[in-house]
Phi, psi and omega in degrees: 000334178296322178296317177297317180301314180297316181291320180294318179297319179294334179279343178120001179274147163278148188230135175234127176261132179257118171279130173294160180307132178076004177263152177069033178074030183252018185304328185282350187277340182208145177283351185263161175265159167289153171199171187282000176275342197276050174295338177294338174296316176297319182295323179296320177294317178302313182295323179291321178296327179283312187282318185265326181261350180050043178282130184271347187216116186226136172240146175245140175226139180215147177253141172055244178299322177298326176295319176298320183296317182288327176291319179297317178300313181299318180293325180290333173293329179060225184283358184233056176293151178297140186297336180286340179276107188262353178171161175226150179229135181229125179252119181049050183290138174276071190275351175230090188293329178296317179293320179295324183293340182293338178277347182297134178090352178288143190303321186288351180252010189298324182293317178297314182296320180298318179294315180298315183294325178300315179295319180294319179295322177298320180295319180295320179297319178295318181294323181293332176285323181281323184228066185299333181288344184254327186242107177225050182289134177251151174075024179298329181297339182276348182282127187242346181229160178293329177296317177297323179296314180296323181292322188267325188243300189299308184299309179299320181294332180269359177095020180246151180284320185227158176299324181298323177294316178299314180301318183295316183282330186272347187280126180293339181301338181291336186233004183297333179293345181267355183295132182227039173214157184306128186222132176247129176237121177249135176209175180229141180294335181260019175300120185284349186246331183244110184299138179298335179299336179300332185266005177261013177295137179303331179297336176267310188291331183256003181270114183293347179276348185254126172258115180257126175238112181242105180276160179290321181237163180151340180062208179263101177066026179270280176055049178271120183279155174288343180276145181270194177066211183294340182271005186292321182256093192299314185297321180300317180297319182296318180296310182295320180293322177301313180294319181297314182297316181290327176296315178298318181298314182293317182293326178289327179288328182267353180079019180265000000 
């Protein structure tokens, strides 16, 4: 996101980075965890930028879980998005959590899962020290897959009985057919965590507001080009250019 921020700022945009709950040393600010349901967090930031900063033109961009959140927010607006929200961009969004969870526990992903789970367990330990009355999870050491983590920690903390309930409610694929503002979705066919089949949903393919770009290579949020210089990080360029073009289009139509 730092690369996008630098490129967007150089293009003329003001840039705000949103830390998800408990990221960036913010564990003490809230008793809750981040999760893929919290599109209202994005919406709260959007409303504050409109009401307090009186910004007339706003774009949202998110990677991975952040991509799911901005798509979910856009879909929840449906046919009535706020006029100041001019577009959203999602890079490798985990928009179908049930499909993504199916790769959990597979042998070839063990290194990624081990790293992710180590970080998640550290966060829970910090939260249990800050909010001992709320977090008393036992047996965290026995959890070996992200699916087990969601079943034991994420779903209950988010107010769901089972991981399957959480996946169903949190997945943006449930509402992408309702998106009615310019939307860019970038993904890669070789993404090891998010199946390309997730992006063949009719809600994406038949929605004229959504531009889908699926490259053959790119992995999960990688997209490193063989070319050097400003063109090396392909996804960053696509996001900024999408926002720039739509900004120009809107401003020419309004005479600004």
